C-alpha positions as a Markdown table, in Angstrom:
| # | Residue | x | y | z |
|---|---|---|---|---|
| 1 | Met | 0.1 | 0.2 | 0.0 |
| 2 | Leu | 1.7 | 3.2 | -1.2 |
| 3 | Gly | 1.5 | 7.0 | 0.0 |
| 4 | His | -1.7 | 6.7 | -2.1 |
| 5 | Trp | -2.5 | 10.2 | -2.7 |
| 6 | Ser | -0.8 | 13.0 | -4.7 |
| 7 | Thr | 2.5 | 14.0 | -3.4 |
| 8 | Arg | 2.4 | 17.2 | -5.8 |
| 9 | Leu | 1.7 | 19.2 | -2.8 |
| 10 | Ser | 4.6 | 21.0 | -1.5 |
| 11 | Ala | 3.6 | 20.3 | 2.5 |
| 12 | Leu | 3.9 | 17.2 | 4.1 |
| 13 | Cys | 1.4 | 14.4 | 4.5 |
| 14 | Leu | 1.7 | 13.1 | 8.0 |
| 15 | Val | 3.6 | 10.1 | 9.5 |
| 16 | Leu | 4.2 | 9.8 | 13.2 |
| 17 | Phe | 6.2 | 7.4 | 15.0 |
| 18 | Ala | 6.7 | 8.2 | 18.4 |
| 19 | Gly | 10.1 | 8.4 | 20.2 |
| 20 | Phe | 13.4 | 3.1 | 16.6 |
| 21 | Ala | 13.3 | 6.3 | 15.7 |
| 22 | Val | 16.6 | 6.6 | 14.6 |
| 23 | Ala | 16.1 | 10.0 | 14.0 |
| 24 | Phe | 12.4 | 7.0 | 16.9 |
| 25 | Leu | 15.1 | 6.0 | 15.8 |
| 26 | Thr | 13.9 | 3.2 | 17.5 |
| 27 | Gly | 17.1 | 1.0 | 18.1 |
| 28 | Pro | 16.9 | -2.8 | 18.0 |
| 29 | Thr | 15.1 | -3.7 | 21.1 |
| 30 | Thr | 15.2 | -6.6 | 23.4 |
| 31 | Arg | 12.5 | -8.4 | 25.9 |
| 32 | Ala | 14.3 | -6.5 | 28.9 |
| 33 | Ser | 14.4 | -3.1 | 26.8 |
| 34 | Thr | 11.4 | -2.5 | 24.9 |
| 35 | Ala | 8.9 | -1.5 | 27.4 |
| 36 | Gln | 10.1 | 1.8 | 27.7 |
| 37 | Gly | 11.3 | 2.4 | 24.3 |
| 38 | Arg | 8.3 | 1.8 | 22.1 |
| 39 | Ser | 7.1 | 4.6 | 20.3 |
| 40 | Leu | 3.7 | 5.5 | 18.5 |
| 41 | Gly | 3.3 | 6.8 | 15.0 |
| 42 | Ile | 0.6 | 8.2 | 12.6 |
| 43 | Val | -0.1 | 9.0 | 9.3 |
| 44 | Leu | -2.6 | 11.7 | 8.9 |
| 45 | Pro | -4.3 | 13.1 | 5.7 |
| 46 | Trp | -2.9 | 16.4 | 4.7 |
| 47 | Ser | -4.6 | 19.7 | 5.2 |
| 48 | Ser | -3.6 | 23.1 | 4.7 |
| 49 | Ser | -3.6 | 23.5 | 8.4 |
| 50 | Tyr | -1.6 | 20.2 | 8.9 |
| 51 | Val | 0.1 | 21.4 | 12.1 |
| 52 | Ser | -3.0 | 22.2 | 14.0 |
| 53 | Gln | -4.7 | 19.0 | 12.7 |
| 54 | Leu | -1.4 | 17.4 | 14.4 |
| 55 | Asp | -2.1 | 18.9 | 17.4 |
| 56 | Ala | -5.4 | 18.1 | 17.4 |
| 57 | Phe | -4.7 | 14.6 | 17.1 |
| 58 | Ser | -2.2 | 14.7 | 19.8 |
| 59 | Gln | -5.1 | 16.4 | 22.1 |
| 60 | Gln | -7.5 | 13.8 | 21.2 |
| 61 | Ile | -5.0 | 10.6 | 21.7 |
| 62 | Gly | -3.6 | 12.4 | 24.9 |
| 63 | Arg | 0.0 | 12.6 | 23.8 |
| 64 | Ser | 2.1 | 13.9 | 21.2 |
| 65 | Pro | 3.8 | 11.5 | 18.7 |
| 66 | Gly | 7.3 | 10.6 | 18.3 |
| 67 | Ile | 7.9 | 10.5 | 14.5 |
| 68 | Val | 5.9 | 12.4 | 11.8 |
| 69 | Gly | 6.5 | 11.5 | 8.2 |
| 70 | Ser | 5.6 | 12.3 | 4.8 |
| 71 | Tyr | 5.0 | 11.0 | 1.6 |
| 72 | Arg | 7.0 | 13.0 | -1.3 |
| 73 | Asp | 7.2 | 11.9 | -5.0 |
| 74 | Trp | 10.2 | 12.9 | -7.6 |
| 75 | Thr | 8.6 | 15.7 | -9.0 |
| 76 | Ile | 8.8 | 18.1 | -5.8 |
| 77 | Pro | 11.9 | 18.8 | -3.5 |
| 78 | Leu | 12.6 | 16.6 | -1.0 |
| 79 | Ile | 12.9 | 18.8 | 1.9 |
| 80 | Asp | 10.3 | 21.1 | 3.3 |
| 81 | Ala | 12.2 | 22.5 | 5.9 |
| 82 | Pro | 9.2 | 24.7 | 7.8 |
| 83 | Thr | 7.0 | 21.6 | 7.9 |
| 84 | Met | 9.7 | 19.4 | 9.2 |
| 85 | Asp | 10.8 | 22.2 | 11.9 |
| 86 | Ala | 7.3 | 22.3 | 13.0 |
| 87 | Val | 7.6 | 18.2 | 13.4 |
| 88 | Ile | 10.7 | 18.5 | 15.4 |
| 89 | Ser | 9.7 | 21.5 | 17.5 |
| 90 | Arg | 7.0 | 19.3 | 18.7 |
| 91 | Gly | 9.3 | 16.6 | 20.0 |
| 92 | Ala | 9.1 | 14.2 | 17.2 |
| 93 | Thr | 11.2 | 13.0 | 14.2 |
| 94 | Pro | 10.4 | 13.5 | 10.5 |
| 95 | Gln | 10.0 | 10.6 | 8.3 |
| 96 | Ile | 9.8 | 11.2 | 4.7 |
| 97 | Thr | 8.8 | 8.0 | 2.2 |
| 98 | Trp | 10.5 | 9.1 | -0.6 |
| 99 | Glu | 8.5 | 7.6 | -3.7 |
| 100 | Pro | 10.4 | 7.7 | -7.0 |
| 101 | Trp | 7.7 | 8.3 | -9.7 |
| 102 | Asp | 5.2 | 11.0 | -10.9 |
| 103 | Ser | 2.1 | 10.3 | -9.1 |
| 104 | Thr | -0.1 | 11.7 | -11.9 |
| 105 | Lys | 1.4 | 9.2 | -14.3 |
| 106 | Gly | 0.3 | 6.0 | -12.8 |
| 107 | Ser | 2.4 | 2.8 | -11.6 |
| 108 | Thr | 3.9 | 1.7 | -14.7 |
| 109 | Asp | 5.7 | 4.7 | -16.0 |
| 110 | Pro | 8.9 | 3.6 | -17.5 |
| 111 | Ser | 10.8 | 6.8 | -16.6 |
| 112 | Phe | 11.2 | 5.6 | -13.1 |
| 113 | Ala | 11.8 | 1.8 | -13.5 |
| 114 | Leu | 14.8 | 0.9 | -11.5 |
| 115 | Ser | 17.4 | 0.6 | -14.0 |
| 116 | Thr | 16.7 | 4.5 | -14.4 |
| 117 | Ile | 17.7 | 5.0 | -10.9 |
| 118 | Ala | 21.0 | 2.9 | -11.1 |
| 119 | Asn | 22.1 | 4.4 | -14.2 |
| 120 | Gly | 22.5 | 8.0 | -13.0 |
| 121 | Ser | 19.6 | 9.1 | -15.1 |
| 122 | His | 18.0 | 10.8 | -12.0 |
| 123 | Asp | 21.4 | 11.9 | -10.7 |
| 124 | Ala | 20.8 | 15.7 | -11.0 |
| 125 | Tyr | 17.3 | 15.2 | -8.7 |
| 126 | Ile | 18.7 | 12.9 | -6.2 |
| 127 | Arg | 21.9 | 15.1 | -5.7 |
| 128 | Ala | 20.1 | 18.0 | -5.2 |
| 129 | Ser | 18.0 | 16.3 | -2.6 |
| 130 | Ala | 21.5 | 15.0 | -0.9 |
| 131 | Gln | 22.7 | 18.3 | -0.9 |
| 132 | Ala | 19.2 | 20.0 | 0.6 |
| 133 | Ser | 19.6 | 17.1 | 3.2 |
| 134 | Ala | 22.8 | 18.1 | 4.2 |
| 135 | Ala | 22.0 | 21.6 | 4.5 |
| 136 | Tyr | 19.2 | 20.9 | 6.6 |
| 137 | Gly | 21.2 | 19.3 | 9.0 |
| 138 | Lys | 18.5 | 18.0 | 11.6 |
| 139 | Pro | 17.9 | 14.1 | 12.0 |
| 140 | Phe | 15.5 | 12.6 | 9.9 |
| 141 | Gln | 14.3 | 9.1 | 8.6 |
| 142 | Leu | 14.2 | 8.5 | 4.6 |
| 143 | Arg | 12.2 | 5.6 | 3.4 |
| 144 | Phe | 13.2 | 5.2 | -0.1 |
| 145 | Ala | 11.0 | 3.3 | -2.3 |
| 146 | Pro | 8.9 | 0.9 | 0.0 |
| 147 | Glu | 7.0 | -2.0 | -0.8 |
| 148 | Met | 9.7 | -3.1 | -3.3 |
| 149 | Asn | 8.3 | -6.5 | -3.4 |
| 150 | Gly | 4.7 | -5.3 | -4.3 |
| 151 | Ser | 3.3 | -4.7 | -7.9 |
| 152 | Trp | 1.7 | -1.5 | -7.8 |
| 153 | Ala | 4.3 | 1.1 | -8.3 |
| 154 | Pro | 6.9 | 2.1 | -11.1 |
| 155 | Trp | 9.6 | 0.8 | -8.4 |
| 156 | Glu | 8.2 | -2.5 | -7.4 |
| 157 | Gly | 8.9 | -6.1 | -8.8 |
| 158 | Ser | 7.2 | -7.5 | -11.8 |
| 159 | Ile | 6.9 | -3.8 | -13.4 |
| 160 | Asn | 9.4 | -2.3 | -15.6 |
| 161 | Gly | 11.5 | -5.0 | -15.8 |
| 162 | Asn | 12.3 | -4.2 | -12.1 |
| 163 | Thr | 14.4 | -7.4 | -10.2 |
| 164 | Pro | 15.6 | -7.5 | -6.7 |
| 165 | Ala | 19.2 | -7.0 | -8.1 |
| 166 | Leu | 18.4 | -3.6 | -9.9 |
| 167 | Tyr | 16.4 | -2.5 | -6.8 |
| 168 | Ile | 19.8 | -3.3 | -4.4 |
| 169 | Ala | 21.8 | -1.3 | -7.4 |
| 170 | Ala | 19.1 | 1.5 | -7.1 |
| 171 | Trp | 19.1 | 1.7 | -3.3 |
| 172 | Gln | 23.0 | 1.6 | -3.1 |
| 173 | His | 23.3 | 4.2 | -5.9 |
| 174 | Val | 21.0 | 6.9 | -3.9 |
| 175 | Val | 22.4 | 6.1 | -0.6 |
| 176 | Ser | 26.2 | 6.8 | -1.9 |
| 177 | Leu | 25.2 | 10.1 | -3.3 |
| 178 | Phe | 23.7 | 11.3 | 0.0 |
| 179 | Arg | 27.0 | 9.9 | 1.5 |
| 180 | Thr | 29.1 | 11.9 | -0.7 |
| 181 | Ala | 26.9 | 15.1 | -0.2 |
| 182 | Gly | 27.7 | 14.6 | 3.4 |
| 183 | Ala | 23.9 | 13.9 | 4.7 |
| 184 | Thr | 25.0 | 12.0 | 7.9 |
| 185 | Asn | 21.7 | 13.1 | 9.2 |
| 186 | Val | 19.6 | 11.0 | 7.3 |
| 187 | Thr | 18.3 | 7.6 | 8.8 |
| 188 | Trp | 17.8 | 4.9 | 5.9 |
| 189 | Val | 14.4 | 2.9 | 6.4 |
| 190 | Trp | 14.2 | -0.3 | 4.2 |
| 191 | Ser | 10.3 | -1.3 | 4.0 |
| 192 | Pro | 9.1 | -4.1 | 2.3 |
| 193 | Asn | 5.7 | -5.3 | 2.3 |
| 194 | Asn | 4.2 | -7.7 | 4.5 |
| 195 | Gly | 3.9 | -10.1 | 1.4 |
| 196 | Pro | 4.7 | -11.8 | -0.6 |
| 197 | Thr | 7.3 | -12.9 | 1.8 |
| 198 | Ser | 9.2 | -15.3 | -0.1 |
| 199 | Thr | 11.2 | -12.3 | -2.0 |
| 200 | Ile | 11.5 | -10.0 | 0.9 |
| 201 | Ala | 15.0 | -11.3 | 1.4 |
| 202 | Ala | 16.3 | -10.9 | -2.2 |
| 203 | Tyr | 15.6 | -7.1 | -2.2 |
| 204 | Tyr | 17.9 | -6.2 | 1.2 |
| 205 | Pro | 20.5 | -3.9 | 0.0 |
| 206 | Gly | 22.9 | -5.0 | 3.0 |
| 207 | Asp | 23.7 | -4.1 | 6.5 |
| 208 | Ser | 25.8 | -1.1 | 6.2 |
| 209 | Trp | 23.3 | 0.3 | 3.7 |
| 210 | Val | 20.1 | -0.2 | 5.9 |
| 211 | Asp | 19.8 | 1.8 | 9.6 |
| 212 | Ile | 16.3 | 0.5 | 10.4 |
| 213 | Met | 14.4 | -2.5 | 9.0 |
| 214 | Gly | 10.6 | -1.6 | 8.3 |
| 215 | Ile | 7.4 | -3.7 | 7.2 |
| 216 | Asp | 4.0 | -2.6 | 6.0 |
| 217 | Gly | 0.9 | -4.3 | 6.3 |
| 218 | Tyr | -2.9 | -4.0 | 7.2 |
| 219 | Asn | -5.6 | -5.9 | 8.4 |
| 220 | Trp | -8.4 | -5.5 | 5.6 |
| 221 | Gly | -11.0 | -7.6 | 7.2 |
| 222 | Thr | -14.0 | -8.5 | 5.0 |
| 223 | Ala | -12.3 | -7.0 | 1.9 |
| 224 | Asp | -9.7 | -10.0 | 2.5 |
| 225 | Val | -10.1 | -11.7 | 5.5 |
| 226 | Trp | -9.9 | -10.8 | 9.0 |
| 227 | Gln | -6.4 | -10.9 | 10.8 |
| 228 | Ser | -4.7 | -10.3 | 13.9 |
| 229 | Phe | -1.8 | -8.2 | 14.0 |
| 230 | Thr | 0.5 | -11.5 | 14.4 |
| 231 | Gln | -1.0 | -13.1 | 11.3 |
| 232 | Val | -0.4 | -9.7 | 9.5 |
| 233 | Phe | 3.2 | -9.6 | 10.5 |
| 234 | Gly | 4.6 | -12.5 | 12.2 |
| 235 | Ala | 5.7 | -14.5 | 8.8 |
| 236 | Ser | 7.4 | -11.1 | 7.3 |
| 237 | Tyr | 9.1 | -10.4 | 10.7 |
| 238 | Asp | 10.6 | -13.6 | 11.1 |
| 239 | Val | 12.1 | -13.0 | 7.4 |
| 240 | Val | 13.1 | -9.3 | 8.1 |
| 241 | Thr | 14.8 | -10.1 | 11.4 |
| 242 | Ala | 16.6 | -13.1 | 10.4 |
| 243 | Leu | 18.3 | -10.9 | 7.9 |
| 244 | Asn | 20.0 | -9.1 | 10.8 |
| 245 | Pro | 20.1 | -10.0 | 14.3 |
| 246 | Thr | 20.4 | -6.4 | 15.8 |
| 247 | Lys | 19.3 | -3.6 | 14.0 |
| 248 | Pro | 15.8 | -1.8 | 14.8 |
| 249 | Val | 12.6 | -2.8 | 13.2 |
| 250 | Leu | 9.7 | -0.6 | 12.7 |
| 251 | Ile | 6.0 | -1.1 | 11.5 |
| 252 | Cys | 6.0 | 1.8 | 8.9 |
| 253 | Glu | 2.6 | 1.6 | 7.6 |
| 254 | Thr | -0.4 | -0.2 | 9.6 |
| 255 | Ala | -4.1 | -0.2 | 10.4 |
| 256 | Ser | -7.3 | -2.1 | 10.9 |
| 257 | Thr | -10.7 | -1.9 | 9.5 |
| 258 | Glu | -13.8 | -2.0 | 11.6 |
| 259 | Leu | -15.2 | -4.5 | 8.6 |
| 260 | Gly | -15.6 | -8.1 | 10.0 |
| 261 | Gly | -14.1 | -7.9 | 13.6 |
| 262 | Asp | -13.7 | -6.2 | 16.8 |
| 263 | Lys | -11.4 | -3.1 | 15.9 |
| 264 | Ala | -10.8 | -1.8 | 19.4 |
| 265 | Ser | -9.7 | -5.5 | 20.6 |
| 266 | Trp | -7.5 | -5.5 | 17.6 |
| 267 | Ile | -5.6 | -2.3 | 18.7 |
| 268 | Thr | -5.4 | -3.5 | 22.4 |
| 269 | Ser | -4.1 | -7.2 | 21.3 |
| 270 | Ala | -1.6 | -5.7 | 19.0 |
| 271 | Tyr | -0.3 | -3.2 | 21.2 |
| 272 | Leu | -0.5 | -4.3 | 24.8 |
| 273 | Asn | 0.1 | -8.0 | 24.2 |
| 274 | Glu | 1.2 | -9.0 | 20.8 |
| 275 | Ile | 4.1 | -7.0 | 20.2 |
| 276 | Pro | 5.4 | -7.2 | 23.8 |
| 277 | Gly | 5.1 | -10.8 | 23.3 |
| 278 | Arg | 5.7 | -12.0 | 19.6 |
| 279 | Phe | 7.6 | -8.8 | 18.2 |
| 280 | Pro | 9.9 | -8.1 | 20.8 |
| 281 | Arg | 12.4 | -5.9 | 17.8 |
| 282 | Val | 9.6 | -3.7 | 16.9 |
| 283 | Gly | 10.5 | -0.4 | 18.4 |
| 284 | Gly | 7.5 | 1.4 | 16.9 |
| 285 | Val | 4.1 | 1.2 | 15.0 |
| 286 | Ile | 3.3 | 3.9 | 12.4 |
| 287 | Trp | -0.5 | 4.0 | 12.2 |
| 288 | Phe | -2.4 | 5.2 | 8.8 |
| 289 | Asn | -4.8 | 7.2 | 10.2 |
| 290 | Val | -6.8 | 8.0 | 6.9 |
| 291 | Asp | -10.2 | 7.1 | 5.7 |
| 292 | Lys | -9.3 | 6.0 | 2.0 |
| 293 | Glu | -9.7 | 2.4 | 1.0 |
| 294 | Gln | -11.3 | 1.6 | 4.7 |
| 295 | Asp | -11.7 | 3.8 | 7.4 |
| 296 | Trp | -8.4 | 3.1 | 8.8 |
| 297 | Arg | -8.8 | 5.9 | 11.6 |
| 298 | Val | -8.4 | 5.4 | 15.1 |
| 299 | Asp | -11.6 | 7.0 | 15.8 |
| 300 | Ser | -13.7 | 5.2 | 13.4 |
| 301 | Ser | -15.4 | 4.2 | 16.3 |
| 302 | Ala | -15.7 | 5.5 | 19.8 |
| 303 | Ser | -14.5 | 1.9 | 20.9 |
| 304 | Ala | -11.4 | 2.3 | 18.8 |
| 305 | Leu | -10.3 | 5.6 | 19.6 |
| 306 | Ala | -10.7 | 4.6 | 23.6 |
| 307 | Ala | -8.5 | 1.3 | 22.8 |
| 308 | Tyr | -6.0 | 3.7 | 21.0 |
| 309 | Gln | -5.9 | 6.3 | 24.1 |
| 310 | Thr | -5.5 | 3.4 | 26.4 |
| 311 | Val | -2.2 | 2.3 | 24.4 |
| 312 | Ala | -1.2 | 6.0 | 24.3 |
| 313 | Ala | -1.1 | 5.8 | 28.1 |
| 314 | Ser | 0.7 | 2.7 | 28.6 |
| 315 | Ser | 4.3 | 2.8 | 30.0 |
| 316 | Leu | 5.2 | -0.2 | 27.0 |
| 317 | Trp | 4.8 | 2.9 | 24.8 |
| 318 | Ser | 6.9 | 5.5 | 25.8 |
| 319 | Ala | 6.6 | 8.1 | 28.8 |
| 320 | Pro | 3.5 | 10.0 | 29.3 |
| 321 | Ser | 3.5 | 14.1 | 29.0 |
| 322 | Ser | 4.3 | 16.4 | 31.6 |
| 323 | Thr | 1.3 | 17.0 | 34.4 |
| 324 | Pro | 1.3 | 18.8 | 37.4 |
| 325 | Thr | 0.8 | 17.0 | 40.8 |
| 326 | Thr | -1.7 | 18.7 | 43.0 |
| 327 | Thr | -2.6 | 18.1 | 46.8 |
| 328 | Ile | -6.3 | 18.6 | 48.1 |
| 329 | Asp | -6.8 | 20.6 | 51.3 |
| 330 | Ser | -9.2 | 18.4 | 53.4 |
| 331 | Thr | -10.5 | 21.3 | 55.0 |
| 332 | Ser | -11.5 | 23.3 | 51.6 |
| 333 | Thr | -12.7 | 22.1 | 48.4 |
| 334 | Ala | -10.0 | 24.4 | 46.4 |
| 335 | Thr | -7.2 | 22.5 | 44.5 |
| 336 | Thr | -3.4 | 24.0 | 44.6 |
| 337 | Thr | -0.5 | 23.0 | 42.7 |
| 338 | Thr | 2.3 | 22.1 | 45.0 |
| 339 | Ser | 4.8 | 21.2 | 42.3 |
| 340 | Thr | 5.7 | 20.3 | 38.7 |
| 341 | Glu | 6.6 | 16.8 | 38.0 |
| 342 | Val | 8.5 | 16.7 | 34.9 |
| 343 | Asn | 8.1 | 13.3 | 32.7 |
| 344 | Leu | 10.3 | 13.7 | 29.8 |
| 345 | Ala | 9.5 | 12.0 | 26.7 |
| 346 | Ile | 12.1 | 9.2 | 25.6 |
| 347 | Pro | 14.4 | 9.9 | 22.9 |
| 348 | Thr | 14.5 | 7.8 | 19.3 |
| 349 | Val | 18.3 | 7.2 | 18.7 |
| 350 | Ser | 19.7 | 6.6 | 15.1 |
| 351 | Val | 23.1 | 6.3 | 14.1 |
| 352 | Thr | 23.9 | 8.8 | 11.6 |
| 353 | Ser | 27.6 | 8.0 | 10.9 |
| 354 | Tyr | 30.4 | 5.5 | 12.0 |
| 355 | Gly | 34.0 | 4.6 | 11.4 |
| 356 | Arg | 37.1 | 2.6 | 12.6 |
| 357 | Met | 37.1 | 4.5 | 16.1 |
| 358 | Ser | 34.1 | 6.6 | 16.4 |
| 359 | Val | 30.2 | 6.7 | 16.3 |
| 360 | Thr | 27.8 | 9.8 | 15.7 |
| 361 | Leu | 24.4 | 9.5 | 17.1 |
| 362 | Gly | 21.3 | 11.8 | 16.7 |
| 363 | Trp | 18.0 | 12.2 | 18.2 |
| 364 | Gln | 15.0 | 14.3 | 18.3 |
| 365 | Ala | 14.8 | 17.3 | 20.6 |
| 366 | Ile | 12.7 | 16.4 | 23.9 |
| 367 | Ala | 10.7 | 19.3 | 25.3 |
| 368 | Gln | 12.0 | 20.6 | 28.8 |
| 369 | Ala | 15.1 | 18.7 | 28.4 |
| 370 | Thr | 18.3 | 20.8 | 29.4 |
| 371 | Gly | 20.7 | 17.8 | 28.4 |
| 372 | Tyr | 21.1 | 14.0 | 27.2 |
| 373 | Thr | 23.4 | 11.1 | 28.4 |
| 374 | Val | 24.5 | 8.8 | 25.8 |
| 375 | Gln | 25.5 | 5.3 | 27.2 |
| 376 | Thr | 27.8 | 2.9 | 25.6 |
| 377 | Ala | 28.4 | -0.4 | 26.1 |
| 378 | Ile | 29.8 | -3.6 | 24.5 |
| 379 | Asp | 26.4 | -5.6 | 25.4 |
| 380 | Pro | 22.9 | -5.1 | 25.0 |
| 381 | Asn | 22.5 | -5.0 | 28.5 |
| 382 | Phe | 24.9 | -2.6 | 29.3 |
| 383 | Ser | 26.6 | -4.1 | 32.1 |
| 384 | Ser | 29.7 | -1.9 | 32.0 |
| 385 | Pro | 28.8 | 1.3 | 30.2 |
| 386 | Ser | 30.4 | 4.7 | 29.9 |
| 387 | Asp | 28.5 | 8.0 | 29.9 |
| 388 | Leu | 28.8 | 10.8 | 27.7 |
| 389 | Asn | 26.9 | 14.1 | 28.6 |
| 390 | Val | 25.6 | 16.7 | 25.9 |
| 391 | Ser | 23.5 | 19.4 | 25.5 |
| 392 | Lys | 22.8 | 19.0 | 21.6 |
| 393 | Thr | 20.6 | 16.2 | 19.7 |
| 394 | Ala | 23.7 | 14.8 | 18.6 |
| 395 | Ala | 26.8 | 13.1 | 19.9 |
| 396 | Thr | 30.1 | 11.5 | 18.7 |
| 397 | Val | 31.5 | 8.9 | 20.6 |
| 398 | Thr | 35.4 | 8.4 | 20.1 |
| 399 | Gly | 38.1 | 6.4 | 20.9 |
| 400 | Leu | 36.1 | 3.1 | 20.1 |
| 401 | His | 38.1 | -0.2 | 18.7 |
| 402 | Pro | 38.1 | -1.1 | 15.0 |
| 403 | Ala | 35.6 | -3.8 | 14.0 |
| 404 | Thr | 33.9 | -3.9 | 17.2 |
| 405 | Ser | 30.1 | -4.3 | 18.1 |
| 406 | Tyr | 28.8 | -1.4 | 20.5 |
| 407 | Trp | 25.3 | -0.6 | 22.0 |
| 408 | Phe | 24.2 | 3.2 | 22.5 |
| 409 | Arg | 21.2 | 4.6 | 24.4 |
| 410 | Val | 20.1 | 7.8 | 25.5 |
| 411 | Arg | 17.9 | 9.6 | 28.2 |
| 412 | Ala | 16.8 | 13.2 | 28.5 |
| 413 | Thr | 17.4 | 15.1 | 31.9 |
| 414 | Thr | 16.3 | 18.6 | 33.4 |
| 415 | Gly | 18.9 | 18.0 | 36.1 |
| 416 | Pro | 16.8 | 16.7 | 38.7 |
| 417 | Ser | 14.7 | 14.5 | 36.1 |
| 418 | Asp | 15.4 | 12.0 | 33.9 |
| 419 | Ser | 13.4 | 10.4 | 31.0 |
| 420 | Gly | 13.6 | 6.5 | 30.7 |
| 421 | Trp | 16.4 | 5.0 | 28.3 |
| 422 | Ser | 16.0 | 5.0 | 24.7 |
| 423 | Ala | 15.6 | 1.7 | 22.9 |
| 424 | Pro | 19.0 | 1.0 | 22.1 |
| 425 | Val | 21.1 | 0.9 | 18.7 |
| 426 | Ser | 24.0 | -1.5 | 17.9 |
| 427 | Val | 26.7 | -0.7 | 15.4 |
| 428 | Thr | 30.0 | -2.5 | 14.3 |
| 429 | Thr | 32.7 | -0.1 | 13.6 |
| 430 | Thr | 35.0 | -0.6 | 10.5 |
| 431 | Gly | 38.5 | -2.1 | 9.8 |
| 432 | Lys | 40.4 | -4.9 | 11.2 |
| 433 | Pro | 40.2 | -5.9 | 14.8 |
| 434 | Arg | 42.5 | -4.9 | 16.9 |
| 435 | Lys | 45.4 | -7.7 | 17.9 |
């Protein structure tokens, strides 16, 4: 399922992903660490007053999302700085789904066949996009050419002579141009469709070319067959996680219809039971909150909205917003505020670049935070960590060993108060091992 509407609009459509961000960047999660690190995300339909729409949604569900994504085709500039800045100012990480096509010309337009990307025919546009990304400087996720194992867009399998080998060549060509331009603030999200699972692995560009492993999938209900979250994603999750044992996993698009089952129960089961138990490496879920082929919206019914609000309030899905604590005088009906307890949101961390002896991380700004602690360890349990305190939303950890796997996590602080730790991210430094 694509972004599904024209991306000629110069403003962004919305996707949220609270918190894998990697830039979420949600790192790879374990059963022990995911409880405080999973992120909520959302796709909202485009509106000329989209920022107000985002704020209204946040108020509706009781919290701000952590990742806001957008759909952009290749007829418009990749970077819309004012919109992305609005997302970042609300404590979220932008995620751009970058679809190589002219959405007005249909799914078989040969001018966007994978071969034309790999052979350099679009290099002028790609280079300009890479340079604009580098100039923008702030971390964001880039979900390039998703659902490549599908058959409904010019870059996907079985269309325009496309093959897995051409997809990998196109992906690596685009990423290389961004790296050459110095766009280290970009986190690359590879996102196949949940089916067919038999071809997913063939499209994987390789560990050094992918930061986050995503999956798209929907419960279509009576339009197909009612499926639980596990039935939608179980097989594809197993394929994707087998490709790399530590990279973070993100559900980049999902939703459930009301038709054919209980949507509220589907939401509750997916977020509070199935993901924590069956999908330990899923660090975030982006809900496609649009009334399109189906009414996917979380408020398609009062019961569905209530279920999603319960998820948003759960500690399994990051920290709640800051709230004042109050005391009630037993001799009076007046309520007075005695103190303000700051519950900081949890950062979502990504690896933006790495080398032989250093790793650079980035994360979204956290409202009310005065600084951040970066923790480094050589094991996912952080048994013997080292800490680095910084004031910005990026840090370079130096003095590392070549060809060594490291784990990183970040928390925000106000001084007396700290957020929970982010979901960890892992990377192996380059070079030969030290003797």
